[in-house]
C-alpha positions as CSV (number, residue, x, y, z in Angstrom):
1,X,98.9,136.7,39.8
2,X,97.6,138.5,42.8
3,X,94.2,137.0,42.0
4,X,95.2,133.4,41.9
5,X,97.1,133.5,44.3
6,X,94.1,135.4,46.6
7,X,91.7,132.6,45.4
8,X,94.4,129.9,46.5
9,X,94.6,131.2,50.0
10,X,90.7,130.8,49.8
11,X,90.5,127.6,49.0
12,X,93.6,126.5,51.5
13,X,91.5,128.6,54.4
14,X,88.5,126.3,53.6
15,X,90.5,123.3,53.7
16,X,92.4,124.3,56.7
17,X,89.1,124.6,58.9
18,X,88.2,121.0,57.6
19,X,90.7,119.6,59.0
20,X,90.7,121.7,61.9
21,X,86.8,120.9,62.6
22,X,87.4,117.1,61.9
23,X,90.7,117.1,64.0
24,X,88.6,118.6,67.2
25,X,86.0,116.1,66.6
26,X,88.7,113.2,66.5
27,X,90.0,114.8,69.7
28,X,86.8,115.2,71.3
29,X,85.8,111.3,70.7
30,X,89.3,110.2,72.0
31,X,88.9,112.3,75.0
32,X,85.4,110.4,75.6
33,X,87.2,107.1,75.2
34,X,89.9,107.9,77.4
35,X,87.8,108.5,79.9
36,X,85.7,105.4,79.1
37,X,89.1,103.3,79.7
38,X,89.8,105.2,82.7
39,X,87.1,104.4,84.6
40,X,87.3,100.8,82.9
41,X,91.0,101.0,84.5
42,X,89.3,101.9,87.8
43,X,86.8,99.5,88.1
44,X,89.5,96.7,87.0
45,X,91.8,97.8,90.1
46,X,88.7,97.9,92.6
47,X,87.6,94.4,91.5
48,X,91.4,92.7,91.5
49,X,91.6,94.8,95.3
50,X,87.8,93.0,96.4
51,X,89.2,89.6,94.9
52,X,92.5,90.2,97.1
53,X,90.3,90.6,100.3
54,X,88.9,87.2,99.2
55,X,91.7,84.9,99.2
56,X,92.9,86.8,102.3
57,X,89.7,85.7,103.9
58,X,90.0,82.2,101.8
59,X,93.4,81.5,103.2
60,X,92.3,82.8,106.9
61,X,89.9,80.2,107.5
62,X,91.6,77.7,105.6
63,X,94.3,78.2,108.6
64,X,91.9,77.4,110.9
65,X,90.7,74.5,109.2
66,X,94.3,73.1,109.0
67,X,94.1,74.7,113.1
68,X,91.2,72.9,113.9
69,X,92.2,69.2,112.1
70,X,95.9,69.1,113.7
71,X,93.8,69.2,117.6
72,X,91.0,66.7,116.0
73,X,93.7,64.7,114.7
74,X,95.5,65.0,117.9
75,X,92.3,64.3,120.0
76,X,91.6,61.0,118.1
77,X,95.2,60.2,118.2
78,X,94.6,60.0,122.2
79,X,91.1,58.3,122.1
80,X,92.8,55.9,120.0
81,X,95.8,54.9,122.6
82,X,93.2,54.4,125.0
83,X,91.2,52.2,123.2
84,X,93.9,50.1,122.0
85,X,94.7,49.6,125.7
86,X,90.9,48.7,126.1
87,X,91.3,46.1,123.5
88,X,94.0,44.4,125.6
89,X,92.2,44.4,129.0
90,X,89.2,42.8,126.8
91,X,91.1,40.4,125.1
92,X,92.9,39.7,128.6
93,X,89.8,39.0,130.1
94,X,87.5,37.6,127.4
95,X,85.2,40.4,126.7
96,X,85.8,40.8,122.7
97,X,83.4,42.4,120.3
98,X,82.1,45.7,119.4
99,X,81.7,48.2,122.1
100,X,78.7,49.3,123.4
101,X,78.1,52.5,121.4
102,X,78.7,50.7,118.1
103,X,75.9,48.1,119.4
104,X,73.8,50.8,120.4
105,X,74.1,52.5,116.8
106,X,73.4,48.9,115.2
107,X,69.8,48.5,117.3
108,X,69.1,52.0,116.4
109,X,69.7,51.0,112.6
110,X,67.9,47.9,112.7
111,X,64.6,49.7,114.7
112,X,64.6,52.4,112.3
113,X,64.6,49.8,109.3
114,X,61.8,48.1,111.0
115,X,59.5,51.5,111.3
116,X,60.0,53.0,107.5
117,X,60.8,49.7,104.6
118,X,58.1,47.5,104.2
119,X,59.0,43.9,105.1
120,X,57.7,40.7,105.0
121,X,56.6,38.5,108.1
122,X,59.1,36.1,107.8
123,X,61.9,39.2,107.0
124,X,60.3,41.3,110.1
125,X,60.5,38.0,112.2
126,X,64.0,37.9,111.5
127,X,64.9,41.9,112.6
128,X,62.9,41.7,115.7
129,X,65.0,38.6,116.8
130,X,68.3,40.4,115.8
131,X,67.2,43.2,117.6
132,X,66.6,41.5,120.6
133,X,70.0,39.5,120.4
134,X,71.7,42.6,120.6
135,X,70.0,44.1,123.3
136,X,70.9,41.1,125.1
137,X,74.2,41.3,123.8
138,X,75.0,45.1,125.0
139,X,73.6,44.4,128.8
140,X,76.0,41.7,128.7
141,X,78.9,43.8,127.9
142,X,76.9,46.8,129.8
143,X,77.2,44.1,132.9
144,X,81.0,42.9,131.8
145,X,82.2,46.7,131.7
146,X,80.4,47.8,134.9
147,X,82.8,45.0,136.7
148,X,85.6,46.2,134.9
149,X,86.5,49.6,136.2
150,X,89.7,50.1,134.3
151,X,87.9,49.4,131.5
152,X,85.2,51.5,132.3
153,X,87.6,54.5,133.5
154,X,89.3,54.1,130.1
155,X,86.3,54.5,127.7
156,X,85.0,57.5,129.3
157,X,88.2,59.0,129.0
158,X,88.6,57.8,125.4
159,X,84.9,58.8,125.1
160,X,85.3,62.6,126.0
161,X,88.6,62.7,123.7
162,X,86.4,61.4,121.0
163,X,83.4,64.3,122.1
164,X,86.3,66.8,121.9
165,X,87.5,65.7,118.7
166,X,84.1,66.0,117.5
167,X,83.9,69.6,118.2
168,X,86.8,70.4,116.3
169,X,86.0,68.6,113.6
170,X,82.7,70.5,113.3
171,X,84.9,73.6,113.6
172,X,86.9,72.8,110.9
173,X,83.9,72.2,108.4
174,X,82.1,75.1,108.8
175,X,86.0,76.9,108.1
176,X,86.3,74.6,105.1
177,X,83.1,75.6,104.1
178,X,83.7,79.5,104.3
179,X,86.9,78.8,102.8
180,X,85.1,77.7,100.1
181,X,82.7,80.4,99.6
182,X,85.4,82.9,99.8
183,X,87.5,80.9,97.2
184,X,84.4,81.0,94.8
185,X,84.0,85.0,94.9
186,X,87.5,85.4,94.4
187,X,87.7,83.1,91.4
188,X,84.3,84.8,90.4
189,X,85.3,88.4,91.1
190,X,89.1,87.6,89.3
191,X,87.2,86.6,86.1
192,X,84.7,89.4,86.4
193,X,88.2,91.9,86.5
194,X,89.4,89.8,83.5
195,X,86.3,91.0,81.2
196,X,86.5,94.7,82.2
197,X,90.7,94.4,81.8
198,X,89.9,93.2,78.6
199,X,87.0,96.0,77.6
200,X,89.8,98.5,78.9
201,X,92.6,97.4,76.6
202,X,89.7,97.8,73.6
203,X,89.0,100.9,74.2
204,X,92.5,102.4,74.4
205,X,92.9,100.7,71.2
206,X,90.1,102.2,70.1
207,X,91.2,105.7,71.8
208,X,95.0,105.1,70.2
209,X,93.1,104.8,66.7
210,X,91.2,108.2,67.1
211,X,94.3,110.4,68.8
212,X,96.4,108.9,65.8
213,X,93.6,110.2,63.1
214,X,93.7,113.3,64.9
215,X,97.5,113.7,65.1
216,X,97.2,113.2,61.2
217,X,94.3,116.2,60.9
218,X,96.3,118.3,62.9
219,X,99.7,117.8,60.7
220,X,97.7,118.7,57.6
221,X,96.2,121.7,59.3
222,X,99.6,122.7,60.2
223,X,101.1,122.5,56.8
224,X,98.3,124.2,55.3
225,X,98.9,126.9,57.6
226,X,102.3,127.2,56.3
227,X,101.3,127.2,52.9
228,X,99.0,129.9,53.6
229,X,101.6,131.9,55.2
230,X,103.8,131.5,52.5
231,X,100.9,132.7,50.0
232,X,100.4,135.8,52.0
233,X,103.8,136.3,52.2
234,X,104.0,136.0,48.6
235,X,100.9,138.3,47.8
236,X,103.0,141.5,50.4
237,X,106.0,141.4,48.4
238,X,103.8,141.5,45.2
239,X,101.8,144.4,46.4
240,X,104.9,146.2,47.4
241,X,106.9,145.2,44.3
242,X,104.4,145.9,41.3
243,X,104.4,150.2,41.2
244,X,108.3,150.4,40.8
245,X,108.0,147.0,38.5
246,X,106.1,149.0,36.5
247,X,108.1,151.9,36.2
248,X,111.1,150.0,35.7
249,X,109.3,148.5,32.7
250,X,108.4,151.4,31.5
251,X,111.8,153.0,31.8
252,X,113.5,150.0,29.7
253,X,110.5,150.0,27.0
254,X,111.4,153.5,26.6
255,X,115.4,152.9,26.4
256,X,114.7,149.9,23.8
257,X,112.5,152.3,21.5
258,X,115.2,155.0,21.4
259,X,118.0,152.7,20.3
260,X,115.5,151.0,18.0
261,X,114.1,154.4,16.4
262,X,118.4,156.0,16.7
263,X,119.4,152.4,14.4
264,X,116.6,153.0,11.9
265,X,117.5,156.5,11.7
266,X,121.1,155.9,11.1
267,X,120.2,153.1,8.5
268,X,121.5,150.5,10.9
269,X,118.4,148.8,11.7
270,X,115.5,148.4,9.3
271,X,112.3,148.5,11.2
272,X,110.2,145.4,11.8
273,X,106.9,144.2,13.3
274,X,108.3,143.6,16.4
275,X,110.1,146.9,16.4
276,X,107.0,148.7,15.6
277,X,105.6,147.3,19.1
278,X,108.2,148.0,20.9
279,X,107.5,151.8,19.6
280,X,103.9,151.3,19.7
281,X,104.4,150.1,23.2
282,X,106.4,152.5,24.4
283,X,104.5,155.2,23.0
284,X,107.3,156.5,21.3
285,X,105.8,157.4,18.1
286,X,103.3,159.5,19.4
287,X,106.2,161.4,21.1
288,X,107.9,161.7,17.7
C-alpha cells in the first residue's frame, strides 16, 4: 500500500510540473500580449489627440473663412450700392452700357484670341473691327465719365470697395484651403486610430484567451498539489500506524488461536482447514 501511494505521488508530481510549466508559458505569452495591447492603446490615444489638434486647426481656419467672407460680402454690398447710384446717374444722363473695366476686359480677351488662335482672314478682320469698335466705345465712355465728376467719384469709391473685398476674398481662399488640408489630416488620423484600435481589441481578445487557459492550468496545478498533500498525509498516517497495527494483529491472532485450541481440547469444536491455518499463522502449534 505504501509503495502504491509513493508511486502515485511521483506521477502526480510529474503531472504537476507539466501544468506549472504550461501555466507559466501561457502567462508569459499573455504578458507579451498585454504589453502589445497597451502600446497599441497608447498609439491610438496619441493619434486621437493628434486628430483633435487637426480638428482644432481646421475649425480655427473655418472661423477665419467666415470672418473674411463676412468682410468681403460687406464691402461688395457697399460697392453694389454705389454702382446702383452710378447706374441711376448714367440712365439719367444717357450714359448706358458696360463699365470701362468691363470694356477693357473684353478688349483684352479678344486680343488674346487674336494672338493665340488660328483664324481665317474673314474672322480676323471681324475680330479687328470689333476690337476697334470697343476701343472707340471705351474712349467715348471715358470722356463721358470724365465730364461727370459725380460718376467718376462714385466709380473710384466703388472700385476701392471692390479692391478691398478682393483682398478679403484672397485671404478667405487661403484659409479655406488650409481648413480643407487640416480636415483631410484629421480624417486620415482618425482612420488610422480606428485601425490601430481594432488591432488593440484583437490583441486584448487573444490576451484574455491565453490568460483564461493559463488560469485553467493553474487550477489543475492547485488541484494536484492538494491531491499530493492528501497522499503525503495518508503516507504519514500509514507509517505511524504500521508497527502498532502489526502488534494488534498478532495479539488478535494469538487470542483467536487460543480460543480455537481450547474449544478443540474440550471437544466443543473440530479443527477445520481455516482453524489450522489460524493456529499455524499465530505459531500456536509450535508452542504446543
